[in-house]
KOLPA-511396 format. One record per residue (C-alpha): x, y, z; residue in three letters. Coordinates in steps of 0.02 Angstrom, whole numbers, plus 50000, padded with zeros to 5 digits. Layout:
N
XYZala/...
//
This chain:
117
500005000050000met/500675017349958thr/500335034150037leu/499525040049874arg/498105027549900gly/497645034450071cys/496185046250096gly/496025061250211pro/495995056450395gly/496955040250368thr/498345036650494arg/499775025450436val/501575021450476arg/503005022750351val/503655005750296ala/504865010950158glu/505265025850048val/505615021549865arg/506075037749778val/507715044249702pro/509125045749828val/509125064849839ala/507245064949870asp/507395050749995arg/508695060450095leu/507605076050097arg/506085065950151leu/507115057950291ala/507605075450350glu/505745079750357leu/505355064250461gly/504845051350331phe/505795036950412val/505285018950446arg/503985018350583gly/503525036850577ala/501655039850600glu/500815050050464ile/499055056950452arg/498355061950283val/497615079350303val/497035083050126gly/497085077549946arg/497375088149791gly/496485085949625thr/498095080649536ala/498515066849661gly/499565076849783gly/499355075249970leu/499505086050124leu/500095075350269val/500455078350453ala/502025071950537leu/501865077150718gly/501595096050717asp/502285098350541ala/501265098450380arg/502085092450219val/501405093350042ala/501905079149926leu/501615077549739asp/500755061849677gly/502345053349615ala/503235055649782thr/501695049849879ala/501665034249768ala/503475030649819gly/503075030350006val/502535012850056arg/501505012350216val/500834999550338leu/498944997350350pro/497965011050436pro/498055012450625leu/496495013650732pro/495795031350729ala/495865032850920asn/496935019951011pro/496135025051178ala/494455018051121thr/495175001651056ala/494994993851228gly/496274987851353pro/497794978651290ala/497934960051324ala/498624956551495gly/498164973251572thr/497004975551718ala/495514986951727thr/495825001251849pro/494984997752015gly/494794979151980ala/495494967152111pro/497114958552068ala/497034940052029ser/497574928852173ser/497944914152056ala/499674920352006ala/500984906851986ala/502464907952104pro/504084913952028ser/505594902352025pro/506744903152176ala/508024916952168gly/507094927552039ser/506154943552068ala/504804950351954thr/504074967851963ala/502404970651879val/501984988351827val/500124991551797pro/499734992851612gly/501204982251554thr/501334964251499ala/502614952451574val/503404939751458his/504304924351522ala/
//
């Protein structure tokens, strides 16, 4: 999926930038790096896009937008997506069925985080 195919309001993350080297360096300076979150603000009639990277707004022509590969859209509001797996609801009692830790090891559990063995 490329950035050019995204509509206004879409939130994505940069996967790869496939444009000429000079353009790729300039885009990296602007924040178009792997993992960067982008929100499409507007779309031009000729295929150009206005995108938001943090507080900055960047206009891209259609060819450049087509060279930016992105990961599928993120949820519009992560706060409404529900609690993450392994997290407790605030105010809920802690489970008393926790398995004992092996002798000699200490484990600290921070609310809202997952512990992996």
